PARO-529131 format. One line per 2 residues: number of its first residue (from 0); their letters; for each residue x, y, z of C-alpha. Coordinates in steps of 0.2 Angstrom, whole numbers, plus 5000, padded with zeros to 4 digits. Example, Ala and Ser with C-alpha at 12.3 -4.5 7.8 and 13.67 -1.06 7.14 Angstrom:
PARO-529131
0> as> 5062,4978,5039 ~ 5068,4995,5036
end
This chain:
PARO-529131
0> mp> 4966,5047,5045 ~ 4974,5032,5052
2> li> 4969,5014,5054 ~ 4967,5008,5072
4> iv> 4971,4989,5074 ~ 4964,4980,5089
6> ag> 4973,4964,5093 ~ 4973,4951,5107
8> fp> 4968,4933,5112 ~ 4950,4928,5108
10> ts> 4938,4933,5121 ~ 4950,4945,5129
12> gk> 4939,4960,5129 ~ 4943,4966,5111
14> st> 4926,4972,5106 ~ 4923,4981,5124
16> ra> 4938,4991,5121 ~ 4935,4995,5103
18> kq> 4917,5001,5107 ~ 4925,5012,5122
20> lh> 4937,5019,5110 ~ 4923,5022,5095
22> ay> 4913,5032,5109 ~ 4930,5041,5115
24> ls> 4934,5045,5097 ~ 4916,5051,5093
26> er> 4916,5063,5106 ~ 4933,5069,5102
28> iq> 4929,5072,5084 ~ 4914,5082,5089
30> ss> 4922,5093,5102 ~ 4938,5097,5090
32> ag> 4924,5102,5078 ~ 4918,5116,5088
34> gs> 4901,5118,5080 ~ 4908,5116,5062
36> pp> 4905,5101,5051 ~ 4917,5087,5059
38> ky> 4934,5085,5051 ~ 4935,5067,5053
40> rl> 4923,5052,5049 ~ 4923,5037,5060
42> hl> 4921,5018,5057 ~ 4921,5003,5068
44> is> 4924,4986,5056 ~ 4922,4969,5065
46> dq> 4917,4953,5061 ~ 4900,4957,5069
48> tl> 4897,4971,5058 ~ 4901,4962,5044
50> si> 4890,4946,5049 ~ 4905,4935,5048
52> sr> 4903,4919,5059 ~ 4915,4914,5072
54> sv> 4915,4897,5064 ~ 4925,4902,5050
56> yd> 4940,4902,5061 ~ 4936,4883,5066
58> la> 4949,4871,5059 ~ 4943,4855,5069
60> sl> 4929,4851,5056 ~ 4942,4851,5041
62> pa> 4953,4837,5036 ~ 4971,4837,5042
64> ht> 4979,4841,5024 ~ 4967,4856,5021
66> rs> 4968,4865,5038 ~ 4984,4875,5031
68> an> 4972,4882,5017 ~ 4957,4887,5027
70> as> 4947,4894,5013 ~ 4934,4901,5024
72> ek> 4945,4909,5035 ~ 4954,4918,5020
74> da> 4936,4923,5013 ~ 4933,4931,5030
76> ra> 4950,4941,5028 ~ 4946,4946,5011
78> si> 4929,4953,5016 ~ 4938,4963,5031
80> yg> 4951,4970,5019 ~ 4938,4975,5006
82> av> 4928,4985,5020 ~ 4943,4993,5026
84> kr> 4950,4998,5010 ~ 4933,5006,5004
86> vl> 4933,5018,5018 ~ 4951,5021,5022
88> sd> 4957,5039,5018 ~ 4965,5054,5026
90> kd> 4948,5059,5031 ~ 4942,5044,5039
92> iv> 4948,5035,5057 ~ 4945,5017,5055
94> il> 4944,5006,5070 ~ 4948,4988,5066
96> dg> 4940,4976,5079 ~ 4945,4957,5076
98> ln> 4958,4944,5079 ~ 4971,4950,5069
100> yi> 4983,4938,5076 ~ 4994,4935,5060
102> kg> 5008,4947,5059 ~ 5008,4945,5040
104> wr> 4989,4951,5041 ~ 4994,4967,5051
106> yq> 5008,4970,5039 ~ 4996,4970,5024
108> lh> 4984,4982,5033 ~ 5000,4994,5037
110> ce> 5006,4994,5018 ~ 4987,4998,5013
112> sk> 4987,5012,5025 ~ 5004,5018,5020
114> av> 4999,5018,5002 ~ 4985,5031,5005
116> rt> 4996,5041,5016 ~ 4988,5038,5032
118> ps> 4997,5031,5049 ~ 4992,5015,5056
120> ci> 4994,5010,5074 ~ 4991,4995,5085
122> lq> 4980,4994,5102 ~ 4984,4978,5110
124> ig> 4972,4971,5123 ~ 4982,4962,5137
126> cs> 4973,4948,5146 ~ 4979,4932,5153
128> kd> 4976,4916,5145 ~ 4967,4910,5160
130> ka> 4956,4925,5161 ~ 4951,4924,5142
132> re> 4947,4906,5142 ~ 4936,4908,5159
134> vn> 4927,4921,5149 ~ 4925,4909,5133
136> ee> 4919,4896,5145 ~ 4906,4906,5153
138> rl> 4898,4911,5136 ~ 4898,4892,5132
140> ak> 4888,4888,5147 ~ 4877,4902,5144
142> qq> 4874,4897,5125 ~ 4870,4880,5132
144> eq> 4857,4887,5143 ~ 4848,4894,5130
146> td> 4832,4885,5125 ~ 4830,4893,5109
148> pd> 4843,4889,5096 ~ 4840,4906,5088
150> sa> 4842,4917,5104 ~ 4860,4914,5105
152> hd> 4861,4926,5090 ~ 4855,4941,5100
154> eq> 4871,4941,5110 ~ 4884,4950,5100
156> eg> 4900,4942,5107 ~ 4897,4923,5105
158> py> 4909,4909,5112 ~ 4923,4899,5102
160> sp> 4922,4881,5102 ~ 4935,4875,5115
162> an> 4946,4867,5102 ~ 4945,4883,5091
164> we> 4950,4895,5106 ~ 4964,4885,5110
166> nl> 4969,4885,5092 ~ 4968,4903,5090
168> vf> 4978,4906,5105 ~ 4992,4895,5098
170> ry> 4992,4904,5082 ~ 4993,4921,5090
172> ee> 5008,4932,5086 ~ 5009,4946,5098
174> pn> 5013,4963,5091 ~ 5032,4968,5092
176> pm> 5033,4988,5093 ~ 5051,4986,5086
178> tr> 5043,4982,5069 ~ 5036,4996,5059
180> wd> 5020,4988,5055 ~ 5016,4986,5074
182> sp> 5020,5003,5079 ~ 5015,5013,5087
184> lf> 5008,5001,5099 ~ 4997,5005,5114
186> tl> 4992,4993,5127 ~ 4976,4991,5139
188> iw> 4975,4976,5150 ~ 4959,4969,5157
190> dd> 4960,4978,5174 ~ 4963,4995,5168
192> de> 4952,5007,5176 ~ 4941,5022,5167
194> aq> 4956,5034,5170 ~ 4969,5023,5164
196> tk> 4960,5019,5148 ~ 4957,5038,5145
198> qv> 4976,5041,5147 ~ 4980,5029,5133
200> fd> 4965,5034,5122 ~ 4973,5053,5125
202> sl> 4990,5046,5119 ~ 4982,5037,5105
204> wd> 4973,5053,5099 ~ 4988,5063,5100
206> ai> 4997,5050,5088 ~ 4984,5049,5075
208> ag> 4976,5066,5075 ~ 4986,5078,5087
210> eg> 5003,5086,5086 ~ 5012,5069,5087
212> rk> 5006,5062,5071 ~ 5019,5059,5059
214> vi> 5018,5063,5040 ~ 5016,5047,5030
216> kp> 5026,5044,5014 ~ 5022,5030,5002
218> nq> 5037,5019,4998 ~ 5046,5026,4984
220> at> 5046,5009,4975 ~ 5027,5011,4973
222> vq> 5026,5029,4966 ~ 5023,5028,4948
224> rs> 5036,5038,4938 ~ 5029,5051,4927
226> rd> 5034,5050,4908 ~ 5042,5066,4906
228> ag> 5059,5073,4902 ~ 5063,5074,4920
230> gd> 5054,5058,4926 ~ 5059,5043,4914
232> yl> 5075,5043,4907 ~ 5074,5027,4897
234> yv> 5057,5032,4890 ~ 5064,5048,4885
236> ld> 5080,5040,4877 ~ 5069,5029,4867
238> re> 5057,5042,4862 ~ 5069,5055,4855
240> tq> 5080,5042,4846 ~ 5065,5034,4838
242> di> 5059,5052,4832 ~ 5075,5055,4823
244> vk> 5075,5038,4814 ~ 5058,5041,4808
246> qi> 5063,5058,4801 ~ 5078,5052,4793
248> ld> 5067,5038,4784 ~ 5055,5052,4780
250> qq> 5067,5065,4773 ~ 5081,5053,4763
252> sd> 5081,5051,4745 ~ 5084,5036,4737
254> eg> 5102,5041,4730 ~ 5108,5044,4749
256> gd> 5120,5058,4754 ~ 5107,5069,4760
258> ei> 5107,5082,4775 ~ 5093,5078,4785
260> vv> 5087,5092,4796 ~ 5079,5089,4813
262> sr> 5074,5100,4826 ~ 5083,5101,4843
264> gs> 5068,5098,4852 ~ 5052,5086,4850
266> gg> 5041,5101,4849 ~ 5049,5107,4834
268> de> 5061,5121,4840 ~ 5069,5133,4827
270> dk> 5086,5127,4833 ~ 5089,5114,4821
272> lv> 5102,5099,4820 ~ 5109,5091,4804
274> ve> 5111,5072,4799 ~ 5124,5070,4786
276> lp> 5120,5053,4778 ~ 5134,5043,4768
278> ag> 5135,5048,4749 ~ 5127,5036,4738
280> kk> 5119,5024,4751 ~ 5103,5024,4756
282> mg> 5100,5020,4775 ~ 5086,5007,4778
284> lp> 5078,5004,4794 ~ 5087,4989,4801
286> ql> 5103,4999,4799 ~ 5097,5014,4808
288> qr> 5088,5003,4821 ~ 5105,4994,4823
290> lr> 5114,5011,4826 ~ 5100,5017,4838
292> ra> 5101,5001,4850 ~ 5120,5003,4850
294> ym> 5117,5021,4855 ~ 5105,5017,4868
296> gl> 5116,5002,4875 ~ 5130,5015,4879
298> nr> 5120,5028,4887 ~ 5109,5017,4898
300> gg> 5121,5023,4912 ~ 5111,5038,4914
302> ig> 5097,5031,4923 ~ 5095,5041,4940
304> le> 5106,5054,4934 ~ 5094,5062,4922
306> ki> 5094,5078,4932 ~ 5113,5081,4934
308> gn> 5121,5071,4921 ~ 5125,5078,4903
310> ls> 5109,5071,4896 ~ 5099,5081,4906
312> ga> 5084,5083,4894 ~ 5077,5077,4877
314> ss> 5086,5092,4869 ~ 5103,5085,4874
316> ir> 5099,5068,4870 ~ 5094,5072,4852
318> es> 5110,5082,4850 ~ 5120,5068,4857
320> fv> 5112,5055,4844 ~ 5115,5066,4830
322> ry> 5133,5068,4834 ~ 5134,5049,4836
324> ln> 5126,5045,4820 ~ 5137,5056,4811
326> dq> 5153,5049,4818 ~ 5146,5032,4813
328> fe> 5142,5037,4795 ~ 5158,5046,4793
330> ad> 5168,5030,4798 ~ 5159,5019,4787
332> a> 5162,5031,4772
end
């Protein structure tokens, strides 16, 4: 099942909406099960669930020349990425609540979900900068009123330092629904009531688990080709020509001029092919390998055409290579 990435300004209400979405999805999963075991598992991952302090995003305490390589923030993202990767599958719905303000980070998460053939979507929390700043200032004031320094940890949503908050807002890269890693994009704003929230959540559910869900196919470049006769032309070309060279070396005599019988298929087919070696000349490994490389150079153009070209299988390659060797031996005679 999909990865739902919650994005928005810091202190814009992302965690509140993420909890609302978690409660909504829990109810939908249970109701869709109809008394049977639930079809999906649900996970909520955030800085709070991973015990990541908000100070890791604060660059104010770092020297200017090290701010662009903020190791603590990168370590935090690595922890989040590992937590998502561990549970992401076609049976799991993952809500990722966090800043998620870097488009490259959202693209990385999109690729991870695509690799496991499950969709991803963005839930953007719309909130004005002034309102989000006001919320952060209220939390700062409340934190300063605490007489016990440790009591601030009782509050799940702590504040950001003013400089850190301004920096994160400045660095925020708003999701763009025209890009594949930021779509589909669903938006909730600060003032949306319960009815509007439910409507957005209904649309989101339809996109990730309903009839509107798209079939996800991994990038073809990331699919490993199988090493069989129809899966990797170069591998088959190399394997079959090497086998024929080996059989020639094993069967020829010191006098030369032998007729080497090889099978048409590497599995020992009854249909045989005959390699006619030149009379009075024993072929060594260097000469045979030189001819083999020349043959492979002439036939590399079959890559991608293995199912429609003349060299459609191992038997055709072996027959073609034997014919090539016989022509070369006859020309050198």
